BADOKE-179197 format. One record per atom (N, C-alpha, C): x, y, z. Coordinates in steps of 0.02 Angstrom, whole numbers, plus 50000, padded with zeros to 5 digits. Atoms other than C-alpha are relative to their C-alpha. Example, Ala and Ser with C-alpha at 12.3 -4.5 7.8 and 13.67 -1.06 7.14 Angstrom:
500454994150000;506154977550390;500455006050000;499584994149997;506844994750357;499615005550037;
This chain:
499604998750059;499674965555900;499605004349951;500354995550046;499224979555777;499884996649933;500165002950065;498334973455622;500405003149944;499654996550054;499214986555517;500704997249990;499335002750007;500934979555555;499994993349964;500055006650032;500394962155505;499805000649927;500214999050069;499544968455348;500595002349957;499424997650037;501104977855294;500514994449990;499545005650006;502214962855332;499754995049948;500295005050046;501034951255236;500085002349927;499934997450068;501094962555082;500734999749977;499285000450017;503004963855086;500204992849987;499825007150007;503154944955108;499714997149936;500315002650061;501954941554965;500355002549937;499684997050059;502824953354844;500774999550002;499275000149989;504594951154916;500335006449975;499744993550020;504864969554888;499695005450043;500264994549961;504714984555003;499715005449954;500234994850047;504514996054852;499314998349973;500655002150027;503094985954775;499465000150054;500484999949945;502254984254944;499785007150015;500184993049988;502325003054970;499515002549947;500464998050053;501485005754801;499314996850010;500645003649992;500154992554836;499605002850059;500344997749940;499764999855008;499915007650001;500034992750003;499895018154953;500355003250060;499604997449946;501235021255083;500705001849974;499314998850018;502995028055079;500424993950019;499585005749984;504405015355082;500265000350072;499784999849930;505095021755249;499444998050048;500565002049956;503355019455325;499904992550000;500055007350004;503295001555263;500564996750041;499425002749963;505034998055332;499895000750075;500124998849928;504535005655501;499504994950028;500505004749976;502994994455515;500294993050006;499695006749998;504004978755475;500484999650059;499525000149944;505354983555601;499634999650067;500395000549938;504014985955735;499784992850012;500215006949993;503384968355701;500594995650019;499395003849982;505164961555709;500185001250073;499864998549929;505394970255876;499504996450045;500515003549961;503764962655938;500194992750009;499805007149996;504394945055896;500724999150023;499295000149980;506194949655942;500404995449954;499625003950049;506844941555782;499925003149931;500054997650069;507174945655601;499494995949962;500495003550042;505774941355480;500234999749927;499734999850069;506754945655321;500764999850002;499284999450014;508514942555261;500075005049943;499914994850050;509124957655163;500714999649974;499345000650029;510574954555044;499995002349928;499914997850070;511134963354883;499345002649971;500624996950023;509514973554868;499444994949988;500535004950006;508484957554878;499814997750070;500215002349934;507454950955022;499704993049994;500305006749996;506904933555074;499764999050072;500275001349933;505914926855222;500484995550039;499645004549955;506844919755369;499514994350019;500455005549978;506154903755449;499435002950042;500524996849959;505234914655575;499515003849955;500424996350047;504594925555433;499524995649963;500445004850035;503904910455341;499434997850044;500535002149954;502944905155496;499495005650010;500464994349991;502234922555524;499585001049937;500364999150063;501764923755340;499444994849993;500505005350004;500844907055347;499395001550044;500564998449956;499814912355497;499645006449978;500314993850024;499524929855427;499534998649942;500425001950057;498834922055268;499334997350025;500615002949971;497584912055371;499585005450034;500364994849964;497134927155477;499615004549952;500344995550047;496734938355329;499464996549960;500535003950034;495764924555243;499394999550046;500565000249953;494714922755401;499665006850007;500304993349999;494474941655407;499525000849941;500424999450060;493794940955228;499364995950009;500595004249990;492644926655273;499525003150051;500414996849949;492034935655429;499615005949970;500324994150029;491674951755334;499464997949950;500485002250050;490834942555191;499394996850031;500565003449966;489764932155310;499535005050031;500414994949967;489154947355407;499625004149948;500334996050052;488804957355249;499454996049965;500515004250031;487854942655175;499384999750045;500555000249952;486794941955334;499615006549999;500344993549998;486414960555330;499765002349931;500194998050067;486204961355141;500395005949973;499604994350021;487514975055130;500514998049947;499525001450053;488474974854967;500445006149991;499554994350002;489964986454983;500714997450004;499305001949994;491844986554994;500405002149939;499554998450055;493314987854875;500174993749962;499825005650043;493604976254728;500585002049956;499424998850043;495274975254639;499914995949936;500105003250064;495024971354455;500605001349956;499464999250048;496374968354326;499754998149931;500215001550069;496144968554138;500555001549952;499534998550053;497204967553984;499755006349963;500134993350026;497274983653884;499375000449956;500584999850044;495984979353751;499354999650040;500595000849958;494724973753882;499865006350040;500084994149956;495034988753996;499775006149961;500154994050038;494905001753858;499344999749963;500565000450046;493494995153752;499394996250025;500575004049979;492384983453852;499795001250072;500184999549929;492464985654041;499635006450019;500344993949977;491895003954051;499244999450002;500735000750001;490094999654002;499774995350055;500195004949949;490014984354116;500065003050070;499884997349933;490774992954268;499565006050014;500444994349991;489745008654239;499304997850021;500665002649983;488114998854244;500004996750069;499955003249934;488724988854395;500005005250056;499974994749949;489115004954492;499325003250010;500674997249992;487365011454457;499574995750046;500395004649960;486644995954538;500284999250070;499675001049935;487924994654679;500475005950014;499584993949992;488535012454717;500494999750058;499565000349942;489345007254882;500624995749988;499415004050017;490594995754795;500505004449962;499474996350033;492225004354749;500444995349960;499625004450044;493144996754602;500655003449980;499344997550022;495004999154569;500244995649944;499825003750060;495624994054399;500755000749986;499305000250021;497394988854355;500044997449929;499945002050071;497904987454172;500694997349987;499375003150019;499244975854108;499864995549941;500135005050051;499494963053971;499764993650034;500295006149973;498774945653991;500464996650050;499525003149954;500354938554071;500015003650067;499984996149939;500374952754197;499384999150042;500625000849964;498544950654243;499984993150035;500005006749971;498724931854271;500484999850060;499524999749945;500254935254379;499705003550061;500324996449945;499254947754484;499494995650036;500495004549969;497884934854512;500374994750041;499615005149965;499184921754561;500275002750066;499704996949941;499964933954686;499485003250046;500544997149960;498254939254756;500025007650003;500004992750004;498564957254704;499335002749977;500664998150023;496864957854620;499504994450014;500525005049986;495204949054653;499784996449937;500275002850062;494704946354472;500385002849941;499674997850061;495594947054305;499554998649940;500355001250063;494824948754132;500535000249945;499455000650047;495994942653996;499764997949931;500185001150069;496024940053809;500404994449967;499625005750026;497074924353791;499894994150047;500095005849957;496984906553857;500465000350061;499625000249937;497584904154038;500214992850013;499755006949994;498694888954066;500064997750072;499925001949930;498804889454257;499374996250023;500575004349981;497684874954313;499775001450072;500194998449932;497644881654491;499525005950005;500454994350001;496594896554438;499334998049969;500665001050030;494734896754398;499945004649940;500074996250062;494414902354219;499294998949973;500685000450027;492674906354153;499965003949935;500074996750065;492314910253971;499455005250004;500514994750003;491404926753949;499685000049930;500254999750068;491224927953760;500574999149951;499485000550052;492154925353597;500075006849966;499854993750034;492974939953509;500344998549933;499715001150066;493374940553324;500585004849988;499444995950021;495074946853266;500005000449924;500024998750073;495194954453092;500625003649978;499464996250030;496504961352976;499775007249992;500174992950009;496534980352978;500505003249953;499584996650050;497174990752834;499745007049990;500214993450020;497115008552775;499524999449941;500455000250058;495695012152652;500365000749933;499614999350061;497065016352525;500424993849984;499575005950009;497914999452546;499714995549944;500215004350055;497864987052402;499534994550021;500445005349976;496954974452513;499315002650021;500594997049970;495574986552564;499354997549968;500615002150034;494334979852435;499844992550011;500095007149991;494514961752490;499444998550051;500535002249953;493054952752576;500274995250052;499715005149957;494184939752655;500744999449984;499285000750011;496034936252677;500244993450029;499725006349975;496894919552688;500595001550046;499494998749950;498084918052834;500695000749970;499334999750030;499604915152723;500155006849969;499904993550032;499334932252642;500265005250048;499724995349951;499824940752805;500755000749991;499275000050006;501624936352763;500245004449943;499804996350060;501614946652603;500025007550009;500064992749990;501424963852682;500355002150065;499714997549937;502324974552812;499494999450057;500465001749946;501574969552979;500185003850064;499924996349937;501314979553140;499704995850055;500245004649948;501164969153299;500005003250069;500004998049930;500834970953485;500644997750034;499385001449963;502194969553618;500014992950026;499915006549969;502874953553695;499574999650063;500445000949942;501654946653825;499285002049988;500684998050017;500124953953739;499584993949984;500455005550016;498634942153732;499844999749926;500154999750072;498234948053556;500574996949960;499425002750036;500004944053497;500044992450009;499955007249987;499974926853580;499484996149959;500535003350038;498314922253498;500174999849925;499824999750071;498914927853326;500564995249984;499445004550012;500544918253340;499784992750002;500255006849997;499624902453392;499584998449938;500405000850061;498434904953245;500444998649940;499535001150054;499904905953125;500304993050004;499705006649991;500704890353199;499514994449982;500505005150016;499074880653183;499884999449925;500075000150073;499064885252998;500654997549966;499385002650027;500814878052978;500495005549980;499564994450017;501654895152967;500435001950061;499554997849947;503104902053067;499925007450013;500064992949984;502974918553160;500595004049974;499414996650026;504714922553098;499925002149927;500134998350070;504004923452922;499625006649993;500344993550002;503004939052968;500515005549985;499574994350016;503764954852894;499855005650050;500164995349946;503654964053061;500435006349994;499654993650008;504104982353037;499935004450061;500114995849942;503464989253201;499674995950055;500305003449941;503024983153377;499765005450047;500294994549962;501844994353475;499604997350060;500265002349937;501104993553649;499275001150013;500714999049988;499274997853624;499624999749934;500405000050061;497844995753499;499965007049967;500054993350027;497725014653481;500625001849959;499384998650037;499555016053428;500014996249934;500015004050061;499345001953303;499515002949949;500504997250046;497775009753229;500275006349966;499714993950029;498695026153205;500504998349946;499505002050049;500125017453114;499684997149937;500345003050058;498935007653003;499645005449960;500334994450034;497935023352963;500495003849957;499484996650038;499575031052905;500294995649945;499805004750053;499775015952788;500724997650009;499335002349987;501375010352874;500044992350001;500025007350001;500824992152870;499304997650016;500645002949981;499394980352910;500074997050070;499985003249934;498924972453076;499394995650009;500585003949981;497704960853162;499785002450068;500264997349937;496594968153298;499304997350014;500685001749981;495004964553392;499505004649964;500524995950031;493454970353298;499695004850050;500284995849947;492864977353465;500345006850003;499624993849994;494234990653458;499905004749941;500014996450064;493754996853284;499365003649985;500664997350016;491975003153298;500025007249975;499974992950021;492415021753286;500325000749932;499634999250063;493665019753144;499604997249941;500405002950055;492515008553041;499415004649984;500554995450011;491085020853065;500235006249962;499734994050034;492185035453009;500334998449934;499695001950063;492965025552867;500755001149998;499284998949999;494765028452925;500394993549999;499695006650005;495135009752933;499514995149967;500395005350030;494534994352841;500154993450035;499925006449967;494254977452926;499854994449951;500085005750045;494464961052831;500024993650042;499995006449963;493964944152907;500544995349973;499505004950019;495284930652905;499674993349981;500215006750019;495084913552825;500574995250017;500605001149961;494964902952929;499885005550051;500204994949952;494014913953053;500454999750062;499584999749940;495084919753199;499595002950058;500354997849940;494224920853368;500414998250061;499665001449937;494854921153546;499505000950057;500464999349944;494024919853716;500175006150043;499924995349945;493764934053837;499794996250063;500135004349942;493854925654008;500105003850065;499894997849931;493674929454192;500484995050033;499545004549965;495084922454298;500075002350072;499944998349929;495184921654488;500254993850038;499765005449959;495844911054629;499444995050013;500515005049987;494934894554654;499804999950074;500135001249929;495094893454842;499855006350040;500074993749963;495024911754890;499275001450017;500674998249981;493474916254990;499815006749967;500204993950034;492484929354894;499465003650040;500514996049965;491544943354980;499405000749955;500644999650037;489754946754928;500065004549938;499934995450057;490254961254814;500334996549941;499675003850053;491404949654716;499524995249966;500495004650028;490024936854694;499505003849957;500484996050039;488824950354635;500305002449935;499674997750061;490094957154511;500064994349950;499945005750044;490404939854440;499334998249969;500665001650026;488554936254423;499765005349951;500194994550044;488264953354346;500374999549934;499595000550060;489694950854222;499784994049957;500245005950038;489074933354174;499375001749962;500624998150033;487354940254136;500135004949943;499834995050051;488094954954041;500294996749938;499695003550056;489144943353934;499484996249959;500495004050035;487664932253893;499515004249960;500494995750035;486594947053838;500335005049953;499644995350044;487944956953745;500524996349959;499525004050038;488754943553638;500295003649940;499774996850061;488884954453484;500195007350010;499854993049986;489174971153570;500625000450045;499504999049948;490484978853683;499694997950066;500255002049934;490344972453861;499655005950035;
């Protein structure tokens, strides 16, 4: 039986989508469909039910998927075991990170890691925290780095470091001279927030609730999908926002934005998240160890 057919089937079954599987495998959708049909011909039975543009596994498909899962897990263990024996650290690692982490922290960490392990190829996917956790759950990525608490108890979560969130205003704003801002004062000014599902937004909303305030009391005038977009709107004095201090180094140095600490202090964890039971190849172990050390020695800097 060709490994490629089983790999394609396994990806389609995991994602329950031929389109998503084609994207994940860097194949065309007709090529994915052809590989699955070849496997169905091999077993002389349908592996998927296709109805109303949705697919589901047949009973035979569920059995094949279960065995395929075990087969590929054993392949990973075999490769990792041999590479550990030979001392070879190479391969492809799929990393996922929320936008703030990917744009402002991971470049330095991954750059230093690549210098030490040039044979390891890293592919980075960017999404919000909810999206990254979902990718880890679905085994689409090996490791996620997120900026909000993870509630799935089936995943392994390791704290990297704490990150401070601060109020950001234009230097011309009436609050710009303040040394500190009480949380309730956020409600008195036009507010610019991140999109639904953002880790930053989730942390801020939980912070408000813990202070006895309702998120509906925020005078939200704009909802934007990236820190860069928010910084641009705040620089234009269209409102205030709350962002990670990590994202503000250039603007604070140039004086185009002003950062004000909140009272009480608002911090959130940056965490690594990965499957508990999934066998990890040597490159994954080395990246985790490298990242742990990096976090411990760069607590006050970008990663």
